[in-house]
N, C-alpha and C positions, 0 to 999 in steps of 0.2 A: 275469729281473732287468732292469729298466730302469736304465741308468746316467744319473743325473740331473745336470744342470749348472745353473748359475744363470741361464743365458740363457733368455728366454721361449720360444724355439723348442722344439719337441718334444724334441730330443736333440742332443749335441755332442762333438768331439775330432779327431785327425789320423794318416797313414802314407805312406812314400815309397819307391818302387822305385829311387830314386837312391842309397840306402844300400848300403854294401858287403854282400855276402852273408855274410861272416864278419868279425869284428872284426880289425883290424890290430894287431900287437904295437906297444907303445909305443916300443921300441928295437929295433935290429937285433941285440942280443946274444942268444945262444941261451938257450932256457929251461933250467932245471935238469933234469937227466936223470931225477929221480924224479917229475916232474910227469906225470900220466897224459895230460892234454890241456891245452894252453894256449888262451888266448882266440882265437887265430888259427885253430884247427882245430875249435872247437866247432861242432856241427851245429845249424842252426836247427830249431825244432820242426816246421815245414812248409817246403817249398821255395816260392819266390816265385810259381810258377805256381799252386800250391794256395792260397796266400794271396790272390792275385788272384781266383781262382774264388770263394772264400768271401766276399770283399768284394763282388764284382759280383753274385753270386747273391742275397746278402742284400739289397743295396740295390735291386735290380730287383724282388725279391719285395715289398719294402716299397712300391716305386713302384706296382706293380700293386694292392696293398692300398689305397693312397691314392686311386688312380684309380677303383677299383670301390667303395670303402667297405666292402669285405669283408676282414677281417683273419684269417679262419680258416686260410687256407693258411700265412701267416706264422707263426701260432701253432702249427699242426700240424707244421711242419717244424722247430720248435725243440726244445731239450732238454726232457725231462720236467719238470725243476724250473721252467723258464721257463713251460711250459704250466700248471703248478699255480698259479703266481703271477699269471698274466695271462690273462684271458678275452679273446675277440675284442673285446668291448665296451670293456674296459680299454685295449687297444691303440688302438682308434679314438679314445678320449679323449686318449691320449698323443700321437697324431700329428695331432690336429685342426688345428693351425696349418699344417702342411705341406699337408694336404688342402684347407683353406679357401683357402690362397694358390695352390692348384693348382700347387705347385712340382714340376716334373718332375725326377726323379733320373736321366734318360736319360744324362747326362754320365758316369755310372758305366760305361755300356756302351761309350762312345766314347773316353774318355781314360784315360791311365795315372794311377793314384793316386800321390801323393807320400807316402811313409811318413815319419812323424815319429819313429818308433821301429821297430827291427827286430821281427819277430814274436817273441813271447816267451811262455813259460809262467810263470804266477804260482805262488805257494806251494801252491795247490790243484790244479795241473795244468791250469788253464784257459788257453787260447790267447788272447792279446790282440793285436788288429790295430788300429793307430791311424794316422790320416793324413787326407788331404784330396784331393779332386778339384779341379783348378784351373779350374773353370767360372767364367763371367762373366755378369752382374756379381756374382753371389753364388757363392761356392765351397761345396762340399759337404764339411763336416768329419765324420769318423766315428770312433767308438771302439766296437769290436766285441769281444765276449767269447764264446768258443766252448768247449763242454764235449765231451770225447771220450766218445761213447756207442757201445759195440760197434764201435770202430774208425772211427767217423765223427764229424767235427767238427760239432756242432749248436749253433745260436745259443743263448746263455745270457744275454747282455746286449747292449743296443744303445743308442747315443747318436748323434744326428744333429743338426747345426746348419748353418745357411746364412748365415754372416757375409759381409759385403762382401769381395770378392776384393782382394788387394793390387794397388795400381796397377802397370801395366806400366812398365818403365823407358823414359824418353824417349830416342829415338834422334835424334841430331843429323844433320840432312840437310846434305850437302855441296852448295855451290852448283854448278850445272851448269857444266862447262867449255865455253868457246866453242871451236869448231873453229878450228884455225890456218889462216890464209890462205897459200896457196902460190903 
């Protein structure tokens, strides 16, 4: 499944490792005794190192596919339903913009992603990882969906966009102090 966005780029969305690993309770009041788990103790579907691996391996496999023009490995490493819906030729068409612009996704290997949402399972048990890599001048936005197949998270949906990065905050420079004469 390709997650489509209105942007003309092949694919789009976001994810940040700056988010807390677990949700913080809204107040310091203790939870009712009959609650099995409160929001502060719920376990994420994957730990952040697993999420980072899934994000990086997917984007770097896509990068290799774009550089070589061969999308069979990306397709073959995906979930069976993704394979059934997408031929290697379909994937080549979907990523033609990135390939023609020779946009290199190497930033996924070098930088930490910013997660715009915590890793979460949807109603169908699919793992969604959303965020961006703060590359410049264009950032790499991603929205990835994974299906658990025989205990392994396999790509089920992918959306990548490369919008302009947010401007860096301006830093005011202090005038240099003159040394005091003694």
